[in-house]
TORKOL-4160 file (C-alpha; in steps of 0.2 Angstrom, whole numbers, padded with zeros to 4 digits, m for minus):
503
<pt num="1" X="0218" Y="0726" Z="0945"/>
<pt num="2" X="0233" Y="0717" Z="0938"/>
<pt num="3" X="0230" Y="0706" Z="0923"/>
<pt num="4" X="0239" Y="0691" Z="0918"/>
<pt num="5" X="0251" Y="0693" Z="0903"/>
<pt num="6" X="0241" Y="0682" Z="0892"/>
<pt num="7" X="0253" Y="0667" Z="0889"/>
<pt num="8" X="0267" Y="0666" Z="0877"/>
<pt num="9" X="0257" Y="0657" Z="0864"/>
<pt num="10" X="0247" Y="0673" Z="0861"/>
<pt num="11" X="0263" Y="0683" Z="0859"/>
<pt num="12" X="0270" Y="0670" Z="0847"/>
<pt num="13" X="0254" Y="0670" Z="0837"/>
<pt num="14" X="0252" Y="0689" Z="0837"/>
<pt num="15" X="0270" Y="0691" Z="0831"/>
<pt num="16" X="0269" Y="0678" Z="0818"/>
<pt num="17" X="0252" Y="0685" Z="0812"/>
<pt num="18" X="0259" Y="0702" Z="0810"/>
<pt num="19" X="0274" Y="0694" Z="0800"/>
<pt num="20" X="0263" Y="0684" Z="0789"/>
<pt num="21" X="0250" Y="0698" Z="0785"/>
<pt num="22" X="0264" Y="0711" Z="0784"/>
<pt num="23" X="0274" Y="0700" Z="0771"/>
<pt num="24" X="0258" Y="0698" Z="0761"/>
<pt num="25" X="0255" Y="0717" Z="0761"/>
<pt num="26" X="0273" Y="0721" Z="0757"/>
<pt num="27" X="0273" Y="0709" Z="0742"/>
<pt num="28" X="0257" Y="0717" Z="0735"/>
<pt num="29" X="0265" Y="0735" Z="0737"/>
<pt num="30" X="0281" Y="0730" Z="0729"/>
<pt num="31" X="0275" Y="0718" Z="0715"/>
<pt num="32" X="0258" Y="0726" Z="0709"/>
<pt num="33" X="0267" Y="0740" Z="0700"/>
<pt num="34" X="0279" Y="0726" Z="0692"/>
<pt num="35" X="0264" Y="0716" Z="0687"/>
<pt num="36" X="0256" Y="0731" Z="0679"/>
<pt num="37" X="0272" Y="0735" Z="0669"/>
<pt num="38" X="0274" Y="0718" Z="0663"/>
<pt num="39" X="0255" Y="0714" Z="0659"/>
<pt num="40" X="0248" Y="0731" Z="0655"/>
<pt num="41" X="0235" Y="0739" Z="0665"/>
<pt num="42" X="0220" Y="0732" Z="0655"/>
<pt num="43" X="0226" Y="0714" Z="0657"/>
<pt num="44" X="0230" Y="0717" Z="0675"/>
<pt num="45" X="0212" Y="0724" Z="0677"/>
<pt num="46" X="0207" Y="0705" Z="0676"/>
<pt num="47" X="0217" Y="0702" Z="0691"/>
<pt num="48" X="0207" Y="0716" Z="0700"/>
<pt num="49" X="0191" Y="0708" Z="0694"/>
<pt num="50" X="0197" Y="0691" Z="0702"/>
<pt num="51" X="0201" Y="0700" Z="0719"/>
<pt num="52" X="0183" Y="0707" Z="0719"/>
<pt num="53" X="0176" Y="0689" Z="0715"/>
<pt num="54" X="0187" Y="0683" Z="0729"/>
<pt num="55" X="0179" Y="0695" Z="0742"/>
<pt num="56" X="0162" Y="0690" Z="0736"/>
<pt num="57" X="0167" Y="0671" Z="0738"/>
<pt num="58" X="0170" Y="0674" Z="0756"/>
<pt num="59" X="0151" Y="0672" Z="0758"/>
<pt num="60" X="0153" Y="0654" Z="0752"/>
<pt num="61" X="0164" Y="0649" Z="0767"/>
<pt num="62" X="0148" Y="0646" Z="0778"/>
<pt num="63" X="0158" Y="0649" Z="0794"/>
<pt num="64" X="0167" Y="0632" Z="0792"/>
<pt num="65" X="0184" Y="0638" Z="0795"/>
<pt num="66" X="0180" Y="0648" Z="0810"/>
<pt num="67" X="0169" Y="0634" Z="0817"/>
<pt num="68" X="0184" Y="0622" Z="0815"/>
<pt num="69" X="0195" Y="0635" Z="0823"/>
<pt num="70" X="0184" Y="0636" Z="0838"/>
<pt num="71" X="0181" Y="0617" Z="0840"/>
<pt num="72" X="0200" Y="0612" Z="0838"/>
<pt num="73" X="0203" Y="0625" Z="0852"/>
<pt num="74" X="0190" Y="0616" Z="0863"/>
<pt num="75" X="0198" Y="0599" Z="0859"/>
<pt num="76" X="0215" Y="0605" Z="0863"/>
<pt num="77" X="0209" Y="0611" Z="0880"/>
<pt num="78" X="0201" Y="0595" Z="0884"/>
<pt num="79" X="0214" Y="0580" Z="0882"/>
<pt num="80" X="0201" Y="0567" Z="0885"/>
<pt num="81" X="0192" Y="0572" Z="0869"/>
<pt num="82" X="0207" Y="0570" Z="0858"/>
<pt num="83" X="0200" Y="0554" Z="0850"/>
<pt num="84" X="0186" Y="0564" Z="0842"/>
<pt num="85" X="0196" Y="0578" Z="0834"/>
<pt num="86" X="0201" Y="0568" Z="0818"/>
<pt num="87" X="0183" Y="0563" Z="0815"/>
<pt num="88" X="0178" Y="0582" Z="0817"/>
<pt num="89" X="0191" Y="0588" Z="0805"/>
<pt num="90" X="0187" Y="0574" Z="0792"/>
<pt num="91" X="0168" Y="0578" Z="0793"/>
<pt num="92" X="0170" Y="0597" Z="0791"/>
<pt num="93" X="0184" Y="0594" Z="0778"/>
<pt num="94" X="0172" Y="0585" Z="0767"/>
<pt num="95" X="0159" Y="0598" Z="0769"/>
<pt num="96" X="0171" Y="0612" Z="0765"/>
<pt num="97" X="0177" Y="0603" Z="0749"/>
<pt num="98" X="0159" Y="0601" Z="0743"/>
<pt num="99" X="0156" Y="0620" Z="0747"/>
<pt num="100" X="0172" Y="0626" Z="0739"/>
<pt num="101" X="0169" Y="0616" Z="0723"/>
<pt num="102" X="0151" Y="0623" Z="0722"/>
<pt num="103" X="0158" Y="0640" Z="0725"/>
<pt num="104" X="0171" Y="0638" Z="0711"/>
<pt num="105" X="0158" Y="0632" Z="0699"/>
<pt num="106" X="0147" Y="0647" Z="0703"/>
<pt num="107" X="0161" Y="0659" Z="0702"/>
<pt num="108" X="0166" Y="0651" Z="0685"/>
<pt num="109" X="0148" Y="0654" Z="0678"/>
<pt num="110" X="0146" Y="0671" Z="0685"/>
<pt num="111" X="0163" Y="0677" Z="0679"/>
<pt num="112" X="0160" Y="0670" Z="0662"/>
<pt num="113" X="0145" Y="0681" Z="0660"/>
<pt num="114" X="0153" Y="0697" Z="0667"/>
<pt num="115" X="0170" Y="0695" Z="0658"/>
<pt num="116" X="0163" Y="0691" Z="0641"/>
<pt num="117" X="0147" Y="0702" Z="0641"/>
<pt num="118" X="0149" Y="0715" Z="0654"/>
<pt num="119" X="0167" Y="0721" Z="0654"/>
<pt num="120" X="0176" Y="0728" Z="0639"/>
<pt num="121" X="0190" Y="0715" Z="0634"/>
<pt num="122" X="0192" Y="0719" Z="0616"/>
<pt num="123" X="0211" Y="0718" Z="0617"/>
<pt num="124" X="0212" Y="0701" Z="0625"/>
<pt num="125" X="0208" Y="0686" Z="0614"/>
<pt num="126" X="0192" Y="0675" Z="0618"/>
<pt num="127" X="0203" Y="0660" Z="0621"/>
<pt num="128" X="0213" Y="0669" Z="0634"/>
<pt num="129" X="0198" Y="0675" Z="0642"/>
<pt num="130" X="0191" Y="0657" Z="0643"/>
<pt num="131" X="0207" Y="0651" Z="0651"/>
<pt num="132" X="0208" Y="0665" Z="0663"/>
<pt num="133" X="0189" Y="0662" Z="0668"/>
<pt num="134" X="0193" Y="0643" Z="0672"/>
<pt num="135" X="0207" Y="0649" Z="0683"/>
<pt num="136" X="0195" Y="0660" Z="0692"/>
<pt num="137" X="0185" Y="0646" Z="0697"/>
<pt num="138" X="0200" Y="0635" Z="0703"/>
<pt num="139" X="0207" Y="0650" Z="0712"/>
<pt num="140" X="0192" Y="0653" Z="0722"/>
<pt num="141" X="0190" Y="0635" Z="0727"/>
<pt num="142" X="0207" Y="0634" Z="0733"/>
<pt num="143" X="0206" Y="0650" Z="0743"/>
<pt num="144" X="0191" Y="0643" Z="0752"/>
<pt num="145" X="0201" Y="0627" Z="0756"/>
<pt num="146" X="0216" Y="0637" Z="0762"/>
<pt num="147" X="0205" Y="0647" Z="0774"/>
<pt num="148" X="0198" Y="0631" Z="0781"/>
<pt num="149" X="0215" Y="0623" Z="0784"/>
<pt num="150" X="0221" Y="0639" Z="0791"/>
<pt num="151" X="0207" Y="0639" Z="0803"/>
<pt num="152" X="0212" Y="0622" Z="0809"/>
<pt num="153" X="0230" Y="0627" Z="0812"/>
<pt num="154" X="0225" Y="0642" Z="0821"/>
<pt num="155" X="0213" Y="0633" Z="0833"/>
<pt num="156" X="0228" Y="0621" Z="0837"/>
<pt num="157" X="0239" Y="0636" Z="0841"/>
<pt num="158" X="0250" Y="0632" Z="0827"/>
<pt num="159" X="0249" Y="0650" Z="0820"/>
<pt num="160" X="0268" Y="0653" Z="0818"/>
<pt num="161" X="0269" Y="0637" Z="0807"/>
<pt num="162" X="0253" Y="0643" Z="0798"/>
<pt num="163" X="0261" Y="0660" Z="0794"/>
<pt num="164" X="0278" Y="0652" Z="0789"/>
<pt num="165" X="0268" Y="0642" Z="0776"/>
<pt num="166" X="0259" Y="0658" Z="0770"/>
<pt num="167" X="0275" Y="0667" Z="0768"/>
<pt num="168" X="0283" Y="0654" Z="0758"/>
<pt num="169" X="0268" Y="0651" Z="0747"/>
<pt num="170" X="0264" Y="0669" Z="0744"/>
<pt num="171" X="0283" Y="0671" Z="0739"/>
<pt num="172" X="0281" Y="0657" Z="0727"/>
<pt num="173" X="0265" Y="0663" Z="0720"/>
<pt num="174" X="0269" Y="0681" Z="0717"/>
<pt num="175" X="0288" Y="0680" Z="0715"/>
<pt num="176" X="0286" Y="0665" Z="0703"/>
<pt num="177" X="0273" Y="0675" Z="0693"/>
<pt num="178" X="0287" Y="0688" Z="0690"/>
<pt num="179" X="0299" Y="0675" Z="0684"/>
<pt num="180" X="0285" Y="0668" Z="0672"/>
<pt num="181" X="0280" Y="0685" Z="0665"/>
<pt num="182" X="0298" Y="0691" Z="0663"/>
<pt num="183" X="0307" Y="0676" Z="0656"/>
<pt num="184" X="0294" Y="0663" Z="0650"/>
<pt num="185" X="0278" Y="0671" Z="0643"/>
<pt num="186" X="0272" Y="0689" Z="0647"/>
<pt num="187" X="0253" Y="0685" Z="0646"/>
<pt num="188" X="0238" Y="0686" Z="0657"/>
<pt num="189" X="0235" Y="0667" Z="0654"/>
<pt num="190" X="0252" Y="0663" Z="0660"/>
<pt num="191" X="0250" Y="0674" Z="0675"/>
<pt num="192" X="0234" Y="0665" Z="0681"/>
<pt num="193" X="0240" Y="0648" Z="0677"/>
<pt num="194" X="0255" Y="0650" Z="0688"/>
<pt num="195" X="0244" Y="0658" Z="0702"/>
<pt num="196" X="0233" Y="0642" Z="0700"/>
<pt num="197" X="0248" Y="0630" Z="0701"/>
<pt num="198" X="0255" Y="0639" Z="0716"/>
<pt num="199" X="0239" Y="0639" Z="0726"/>
<pt num="200" X="0237" Y="0620" Z="0722"/>
<pt num="201" X="0254" Y="0617" Z="0730"/>
<pt num="202" X="0248" Y="0628" Z="0745"/>
<pt num="203" X="0232" Y="0618" Z="0747"/>
<pt num="204" X="0242" Y="0601" Z="0747"/>
<pt num="205" X="0255" Y="0608" Z="0759"/>
<pt num="206" X="0244" Y="0616" Z="0772"/>
<pt num="207" X="0232" Y="0601" Z="0772"/>
<pt num="208" X="0246" Y="0589" Z="0775"/>
<pt num="209" X="0253" Y="0600" Z="0790"/>
<pt num="210" X="0236" Y="0601" Z="0798"/>
<pt num="211" X="0233" Y="0582" Z="0798"/>
<pt num="212" X="0250" Y="0579" Z="0804"/>
<pt num="213" X="0247" Y="0592" Z="0818"/>
<pt num="214" X="0232" Y="0582" Z="0825"/>
<pt num="215" X="0233" Y="0569" Z="0839"/>
<pt num="216" X="0237" Y="0551" Z="0834"/>
<pt num="217" X="0222" Y="0539" Z="0834"/>
<pt num="218" X="0220" Y="0520" Z="0833"/>
<pt num="219" X="0208" Y="0521" Z="0819"/>
<pt num="220" X="0206" Y="0531" Z="0803"/>
<pt num="221" X="0195" Y="0547" Z="0804"/>
<pt num="222" X="0177" Y="0545" Z="0800"/>
<pt num="223" X="0163" Y="0556" Z="0793"/>
<pt num="224" X="0149" Y="0560" Z="0806"/>
<pt num="225" X="0134" Y="0570" Z="0799"/>
<pt num="226" X="0129" Y="0572" Z="0817"/>
<pt num="227" X="0144" Y="0584" Z="0820"/>
<pt num="228" X="0138" Y="0595" Z="0806"/>
<pt num="229" X="0121" Y="0596" Z="0812"/>
<pt num="230" X="0127" Y="0600" Z="0830"/>
<pt num="231" X="0137" Y="0615" Z="0824"/>
<pt num="232" X="0125" Y="0621" Z="0810"/>
<pt num="233" X="0118" Y="0635" Z="0820"/>
<pt num="234" X="0134" Y="0642" Z="0824"/>
<pt num="235" X="0141" Y="0641" Z="0806"/>
<pt num="236" X="0125" Y="0648" Z="0800"/>
<pt num="237" X="0127" Y="0663" Z="0811"/>
<pt num="238" X="0145" Y="0666" Z="0806"/>
<pt num="239" X="0139" Y="0666" Z="0788"/>
<pt num="240" X="0126" Y="0679" Z="0791"/>
<pt num="241" X="0139" Y="0690" Z="0800"/>
<pt num="242" X="0151" Y="0688" Z="0786"/>
<pt num="243" X="0138" Y="0693" Z="0773"/>
<pt num="244" X="0133" Y="0708" Z="0783"/>
<pt num="245" X="0151" Y="0713" Z="0786"/>
<pt num="246" X="0154" Y="0712" Z="0767"/>
<pt num="247" X="0139" Y="0723" Z="0764"/>
<pt num="248" X="0144" Y="0735" Z="0777"/>
<pt num="249" X="0161" Y="0738" Z="0770"/>
<pt num="250" X="0156" Y="0739" Z="0752"/>
<pt num="251" X="0139" Y="0747" Z="0752"/>
<pt num="252" X="0146" Y="0765" Z="0754"/>
<pt num="253" X="0156" Y="0762" Z="0738"/>
<pt num="254" X="0141" Y="0757" Z="0728"/>
<pt num="255" X="0131" Y="0772" Z="0734"/>
<pt num="256" X="0144" Y="0785" Z="0732"/>
<pt num="257" X="0148" Y="0778" Z="0714"/>
<pt num="258" X="0131" Y="0785" Z="0710"/>
<pt num="259" X="0131" Y="0801" Z="0720"/>
<pt num="260" X="0149" Y="0808" Z="0718"/>
<pt num="261" X="0159" Y="0813" Z="0702"/>
<pt num="262" X="0172" Y="0800" Z="0696"/>
<pt num="263" X="0187" Y="0810" Z="0703"/>
<pt num="264" X="0179" Y="0813" Z="0720"/>
<pt num="265" X="0174" Y="0795" Z="0721"/>
<pt num="266" X="0192" Y="0790" Z="0717"/>
<pt num="267" X="0198" Y="0801" Z="0732"/>
<pt num="268" X="0186" Y="0793" Z="0743"/>
<pt num="269" X="0192" Y="0775" Z="0738"/>
<pt num="270" X="0210" Y="0781" Z="0740"/>
<pt num="271" X="0206" Y="0787" Z="0758"/>
<pt num="272" X="0196" Y="0771" Z="0763"/>
<pt num="273" X="0210" Y="0760" Z="0756"/>
<pt num="274" X="0223" Y="0769" Z="0766"/>
<pt num="275" X="0212" Y="0767" Z="0782"/>
<pt num="276" X="0210" Y="0748" Z="0780"/>
<pt num="277" X="0229" Y="0747" Z="0783"/>
<pt num="278" X="0224" Y="0748" Z="0801"/>
<pt num="279" X="0216" Y="0731" Z="0800"/>
<pt num="280" X="0232" Y="0723" Z="0797"/>
<pt num="281" X="0236" Y="0725" Z="0816"/>
<pt num="282" X="0219" Y="0722" Z="0823"/>
<pt num="283" X="0215" Y="0706" Z="0813"/>
<pt num="284" X="0232" Y="0699" Z="0818"/>
<pt num="285" X="0227" Y="0701" Z="0836"/>
<pt num="286" X="0210" Y="0694" Z="0834"/>
<pt num="287" X="0217" Y="0678" Z="0825"/>
<pt num="288" X="0229" Y="0676" Z="0839"/>
<pt num="289" X="0217" Y="0677" Z="0854"/>
<pt num="290" X="0201" Y="0669" Z="0847"/>
<pt num="291" X="0207" Y="0651" Z="0850"/>
<pt num="292" X="0214" Y="0656" Z="0867"/>
<pt num="293" X="0197" Y="0662" Z="0872"/>
<pt num="294" X="0189" Y="0647" Z="0865"/>
<pt num="295" X="0201" Y="0636" Z="0875"/>
<pt num="296" X="0197" Y="0645" Z="0891"/>
<pt num="297" X="0178" Y="0644" Z="0888"/>
<pt num="298" X="0180" Y="0625" Z="0885"/>
<pt num="299" X="0190" Y="0624" Z="0902"/>
<pt num="300" X="0177" Y="0634" Z="0911"/>
<pt num="301" X="0191" Y="0646" Z="0917"/>
<pt num="302" X="0181" Y="0662" Z="0919"/>
<pt num="303" X="0194" Y="0671" Z="0929"/>
<pt num="304" X="0208" Y="0668" Z="0916"/>
<pt num="305" X="0195" Y="0673" Z="0903"/>
<pt num="306" X="0191" Y="0690" Z="0911"/>
<pt num="307" X="0209" Y="0694" Z="0914"/>
<pt num="308" X="0214" Y="0689" Z="0896"/>
<pt num="309" X="0199" Y="0699" Z="0890"/>
<pt num="310" X="0204" Y="0715" Z="0898"/>
<pt num="311" X="0223" Y="0713" Z="0894"/>
<pt num="312" X="0219" Y="0711" Z="0876"/>
<pt num="313" X="0206" Y="0725" Z="0876"/>
<pt num="314" X="0220" Y="0737" Z="0882"/>
<pt num="315" X="0232" Y="0729" Z="0870"/>
<pt num="316" X="0220" Y="0733" Z="0856"/>
<pt num="317" X="0219" Y="0751" Z="0862"/>
<pt num="318" X="0238" Y="0752" Z="0861"/>
<pt num="319" X="0238" Y="0745" Z="0843"/>
<pt num="320" X="0224" Y="0755" Z="0836"/>
<pt num="321" X="0222" Y="0772" Z="0845"/>
<pt num="322" X="0240" Y="0779" Z="0843"/>
<pt num="323" X="0240" Y="0774" Z="0824"/>
<pt num="324" X="0223" Y="0781" Z="0821"/>
<pt num="325" X="0228" Y="0798" Z="0830"/>
<pt num="326" X="0243" Y="0799" Z="0819"/>
<pt num="327" X="0234" Y="0795" Z="0803"/>
<pt num="328" X="0220" Y="0807" Z="0807"/>
<pt num="329" X="0232" Y="0822" Z="0811"/>
<pt num="330" X="0244" Y="0819" Z="0797"/>
<pt num="331" X="0233" Y="0812" Z="0784"/>
<pt num="332" X="0240" Y="0823" Z="0770"/>
<pt num="333" X="0258" Y="0820" Z="0773"/>
<pt num="334" X="0256" Y="0801" Z="0775"/>
<pt num="335" X="0246" Y="0800" Z="0759"/>
<pt num="336" X="0259" Y="0810" Z="0750"/>
<pt num="337" X="0272" Y="0799" Z="0756"/>
<pt num="338" X="0262" Y="0784" Z="0749"/>
<pt num="339" X="0256" Y="0790" Z="0733"/>
<pt num="340" X="0268" Y="0804" Z="0728"/>
<pt num="341" X="0253" Y="0814" Z="0721"/>
<pt num="342" X="0250" Y="0831" Z="0729"/>
<pt num="343" X="0233" Y="0833" Z="0722"/>
<pt num="344" X="0226" Y="0816" Z="0726"/>
<pt num="345" X="0233" Y="0817" Z="0744"/>
<pt num="346" X="0226" Y="0835" Z="0747"/>
<pt num="347" X="0208" Y="0829" Z="0741"/>
<pt num="348" X="0209" Y="0812" Z="0750"/>
<pt num="349" X="0216" Y="0818" Z="0767"/>
<pt num="350" X="0200" Y="0826" Z="0774"/>
<pt num="351" X="0191" Y="0810" Z="0771"/>
<pt num="352" X="0205" Y="0799" Z="0778"/>
<pt num="353" X="0206" Y="0810" Z="0794"/>
<pt num="354" X="0188" Y="0806" Z="0798"/>
<pt num="355" X="0186" Y="0788" Z="0791"/>
<pt num="356" X="0201" Y="0781" Z="0801"/>
<pt num="357" X="0192" Y="0785" Z="0817"/>
<pt num="358" X="0177" Y="0774" Z="0812"/>
<pt num="359" X="0189" Y="0760" Z="0807"/>
<pt num="360" X="0197" Y="0761" Z="0824"/>
<pt num="361" X="0180" Y="0760" Z="0833"/>
<pt num="362" X="0176" Y="0745" Z="0823"/>
<pt num="363" X="0193" Y="0737" Z="0827"/>
<pt num="364" X="0190" Y="0740" Z="0846"/>
<pt num="365" X="0174" Y="0728" Z="0846"/>
<pt num="366" X="0185" Y="0714" Z="0839"/>
<pt num="367" X="0189" Y="0708" Z="0857"/>
<pt num="368" X="0171" Y="0707" Z="0863"/>
<pt num="369" X="0167" Y="0699" Z="0847"/>
<pt num="370" X="0180" Y="0686" Z="0850"/>
<pt num="371" X="0173" Y="0682" Z="0867"/>
<pt num="372" X="0155" Y="0681" Z="0859"/>
<pt num="373" X="0161" Y="0668" Z="0846"/>
<pt num="374" X="0171" Y="0658" Z="0859"/>
<pt num="375" X="0154" Y="0656" Z="0868"/>
<pt num="376" X="0146" Y="0652" Z="0852"/>
<pt num="377" X="0135" Y="0667" Z="0853"/>
<pt num="378" X="0133" Y="0674" Z="0835"/>
<pt num="379" X="0115" Y="0681" Z="0836"/>
<pt num="380" X="0121" Y="0698" Z="0845"/>
<pt num="381" X="0134" Y="0701" Z="0831"/>
<pt num="382" X="0121" Y="0698" Z="0818"/>
<pt num="383" X="0108" Y="0710" Z="0826"/>
<pt num="384" X="0122" Y="0724" Z="0829"/>
<pt num="385" X="0127" Y="0722" Z="0811"/>
<pt num="386" X="0109" Y="0724" Z="0805"/>
<pt num="387" X="0107" Y="0740" Z="0815"/>
<pt num="388" X="0123" Y="0746" Z="0808"/>
<pt num="389" X="0117" Y="0743" Z="0791"/>
<pt num="390" X="0100" Y="0751" Z="0794"/>
<pt num="391" X="0109" Y="0767" Z="0801"/>
<pt num="392" X="0124" Y="0767" Z="0789"/>
<pt num="393" X="0115" Y="0767" Z="0772"/>
<pt num="394" X="0103" Y="0782" Z="0775"/>
<pt num="395" X="0117" Y="0791" Z="0784"/>
<pt num="396" X="0129" Y="0789" Z="0769"/>
<pt num="397" X="0115" Y="0796" Z="0757"/>
<pt num="398" X="0110" Y="0811" Z="0768"/>
<pt num="399" X="0128" Y="0816" Z="0773"/>
<pt num="400" X="0136" Y="0814" Z="0757"/>
<pt num="401" X="0123" Y="0825" Z="0748"/>
<pt num="402" X="0127" Y="0839" Z="0760"/>
<pt num="403" X="0145" Y="0836" Z="0764"/>
<pt num="404" X="0152" Y="0826" Z="0750"/>
<pt num="405" X="0164" Y="0811" Z="0754"/>
<pt num="406" X="0168" Y="0818" Z="0771"/>
<pt num="407" X="0150" Y="0817" Z="0776"/>
<pt num="408" X="0151" Y="0798" Z="0771"/>
<pt num="409" X="0166" Y="0796" Z="0782"/>
<pt num="410" X="0156" Y="0803" Z="0796"/>
<pt num="411" X="0143" Y="0791" Z="0793"/>
<pt num="412" X="0156" Y="0777" Z="0795"/>
<pt num="413" X="0161" Y="0785" Z="0811"/>
<pt num="414" X="0143" Y="0784" Z="0817"/>
<pt num="415" X="0142" Y="0766" Z="0812"/>
<pt num="416" X="0158" Y="0761" Z="0821"/>
<pt num="417" X="0152" Y="0770" Z="0836"/>
<pt num="418" X="0136" Y="0760" Z="0837"/>
<pt num="419" X="0146" Y="0744" Z="0834"/>
<pt num="420" X="0159" Y="0747" Z="0847"/>
<pt num="421" X="0147" Y="0753" Z="0861"/>
<pt num="422" X="0134" Y="0739" Z="0858"/>
<pt num="423" X="0147" Y="0725" Z="0857"/>
<pt num="424" X="0155" Y="0730" Z="0873"/>
<pt num="425" X="0139" Y="0734" Z="0883"/>
<pt num="426" X="0130" Y="0718" Z="0878"/>
<pt num="427" X="0146" Y="0707" Z="0880"/>
<pt num="428" X="0148" Y="0713" Z="0898"/>
<pt num="429" X="0129" Y="0712" Z="0901"/>
<pt num="430" X="0128" Y="0693" Z="0897"/>
<pt num="431" X="0146" Y="0685" Z="0897"/>
<pt num="432" X="0157" Y="0697" Z="0908"/>
<pt num="433" X="0145" Y="0703" Z="0921"/>
<pt num="434" X="0152" Y="0716" Z="0933"/>
<pt num="435" X="0166" Y="0721" Z="0921"/>
<pt num="436" X="0157" Y="0735" Z="0912"/>
<pt num="437" X="0167" Y="0749" Z="0922"/>
<pt num="438" X="0184" Y="0741" Z="0917"/>
<pt num="439" X="0178" Y="0738" Z="0900"/>
<pt num="440" X="0172" Y="0755" Z="0895"/>
<pt num="441" X="0183" Y="0766" Z="0906"/>
<pt num="442" X="0200" Y="0758" Z="0909"/>
<pt num="443" X="0201" Y="0747" Z="0893"/>
<pt num="444" X="0195" Y="0760" Z="0881"/>
<pt num="445" X="0190" Y="0777" Z="0889"/>
<pt num="446" X="0206" Y="0782" Z="0898"/>
<pt num="447" X="0217" Y="0776" Z="0883"/>
<pt num="448" X="0206" Y="0786" Z="0871"/>
<pt num="449" X="0207" Y="0802" Z="0882"/>
<pt num="450" X="0226" Y="0800" Z="0883"/>
<pt num="451" X="0228" Y="0799" Z="0864"/>
<pt num="452" X="0216" Y="0813" Z="0861"/>
<pt num="453" X="0225" Y="0824" Z="0873"/>
<pt num="454" X="0242" Y="0821" Z="0866"/>
<pt num="455" X="0236" Y="0823" Z="0848"/>
<pt num="456" X="0228" Y="0840" Z="0852"/>
<pt num="457" X="0244" Y="0846" Z="0861"/>
<pt num="458" X="0255" Y="0839" Z="0847"/>
<pt num="459" X="0244" Y="0848" Z="0834"/>
<pt num="460" X="0247" Y="0864" Z="0842"/>
<pt num="461" X="0265" Y="0861" Z="0845"/>
<pt num="462" X="0269" Y="0856" Z="0827"/>
<pt num="463" X="0259" Y="0871" Z="0820"/>
<pt num="464" X="0272" Y="0882" Z="0829"/>
<pt num="465" X="0288" Y="0872" Z="0824"/>
<pt num="466" X="0282" Y="0867" Z="0807"/>
<pt num="467" X="0298" Y="0873" Z="0799"/>
<pt num="468" X="0310" Y="0864" Z="0810"/>
<pt num="469" X="0302" Y="0846" Z="0809"/>
<pt num="470" X="0298" Y="0835" Z="0794"/>
<pt num="471" X="0280" Y="0831" Z="0794"/>
<pt num="472" X="0283" Y="0812" Z="0793"/>
<pt num="473" X="0295" Y="0813" Z="0808"/>
<pt num="474" X="0282" Y="0823" Z="0817"/>
<pt num="475" X="0269" Y="0809" Z="0813"/>
<pt num="476" X="0281" Y="0796" Z="0820"/>
<pt num="477" X="0284" Y="0806" Z="0835"/>
<pt num="478" X="0266" Y="0808" Z="0839"/>
<pt num="479" X="0264" Y="0789" Z="0837"/>
<pt num="480" X="0277" Y="0786" Z="0850"/>
<pt num="481" X="0271" Y="0799" Z="0862"/>
<pt num="482" X="0253" Y="0793" Z="0860"/>
<pt num="483" X="0258" Y="0775" Z="0863"/>
<pt num="484" X="0267" Y="0780" Z="0879"/>
<pt num="485" X="0251" Y="0789" Z="0884"/>
<pt num="486" X="0241" Y="0774" Z="0882"/>
<pt num="487" X="0253" Y="0763" Z="0892"/>
<pt num="488" X="0252" Y="0776" Z="0906"/>
<pt num="489" X="0233" Y="0776" Z="0905"/>
<pt num="490" X="0231" Y="0757" Z="0903"/>
<pt num="491" X="0237" Y="0752" Z="0920"/>
<pt num="492" X="0234" Y="0733" Z="0918"/>
<pt num="493" X="0243" Y="0732" Z="0902"/>
<pt num="494" X="0257" Y="0743" Z="0909"/>
<pt num="495" X="0260" Y="0732" Z="0924"/>
<pt num="496" X="0259" Y="0716" Z="0915"/>
<pt num="497" X="0272" Y="0721" Z="0902"/>
<pt num="498" X="0284" Y="0728" Z="0915"/>
<pt num="499" X="0282" Y="0712" Z="0925"/>
<pt num="500" X="0286" Y="0702" Z="0911"/>
<pt num="501" X="0301" Y="0712" Z="0906"/>
<pt num="502" X="0308" Y="0711" Z="0924"/>
<pt num="503" X="0306" Y="0692" Z="0923"/>
């Protein structure tokens, strides 16, 4: 079976998403040590508190950004409905502003309590804390608005422009913070005031770009409550999925903070943080293909949807499996390269070797998940996530008591396996009938077998020639070899890529 290559838009979107997310990650890696040096670790701890609040604030999104993404992709595929698109954006924009402001006020109230009564902030003045807390509320509000407008640009297939704006604004936000701290005023208040000002510019810029990207209309956009009611069920389902995903990714940290010693817990956090780097690749692909799938569903083009689904499933295998195999086998060496700390790397490596497999499994279900959302089917993801949670929590408690943090990592693998198998099976059973063999075996099974085989062979070879090859070079070599093995195993992906290269 030969798959279509997927269209140039997907590749442009994917490359731009990788560039945008990669630049964001690079800025954090480079600048966080600088922030700590200029502010001091205790003052910078307030920024860490803000990041935690920002993660919690995702629950307030209520699925509005993803709903806008899906609907604009539908509109773009149906030119005769272009007159409705501005009304839809106006309606959901107003709803998002209300939700974002309420979220900001809620975060402002909550952070006032936690920062002043829960955390130890003796070395920071009360006035400074109050100013920082005000910034917390404003920052959360603007982050939610930015996510909403990004969803709109993504649905319009303007992801390269969206990522260009992100790169410019992130550089202004973080690079400008360095300038302010170094040459203006090295205080936590100045830091957050600059962050707030930069995000305000970001909101204004991305809103203007979204509205200018919409089709022209003969009349001003109008607010229609009926549009909100018609999409409320889908948005509510997305909110539930977001909430369960947040709990799933954080509940093990909460449980283990009670069961493990502080140093062992720190090694677990280090390993899980390293494993989440894999999501940089997978989320970039998901963002690229979701509006494409939504447009195909709107057109009723089932043939193209199936072809694109299998191609992108195999592409996800290529992006995830070689990287997971490399990290699993060379966990210690890669952690040492990153942290420079032998003891931390030695203790975190066994956890990372296992945990990254679970992260890879969860990543492989993103393509079926994109198809589910494109069809407006949120209930199955909710049910799968609920089952995951019911299995994951007792598994973490039981396995960590017997096997420590590695046991908790195995619980994550079990959870990822449930997610992957259930998502693929149920998506095929309802939305892609007759595609189960290709989905399970050709898209995932054969590539996984190829990577596992190459990893085991390479493990044996490197143990025999360890004195002749640097571990990092051996890790990169495995990545290349495993990637080639996936291309050989994934026939549809291979033939499509070679066909495009020939043309």
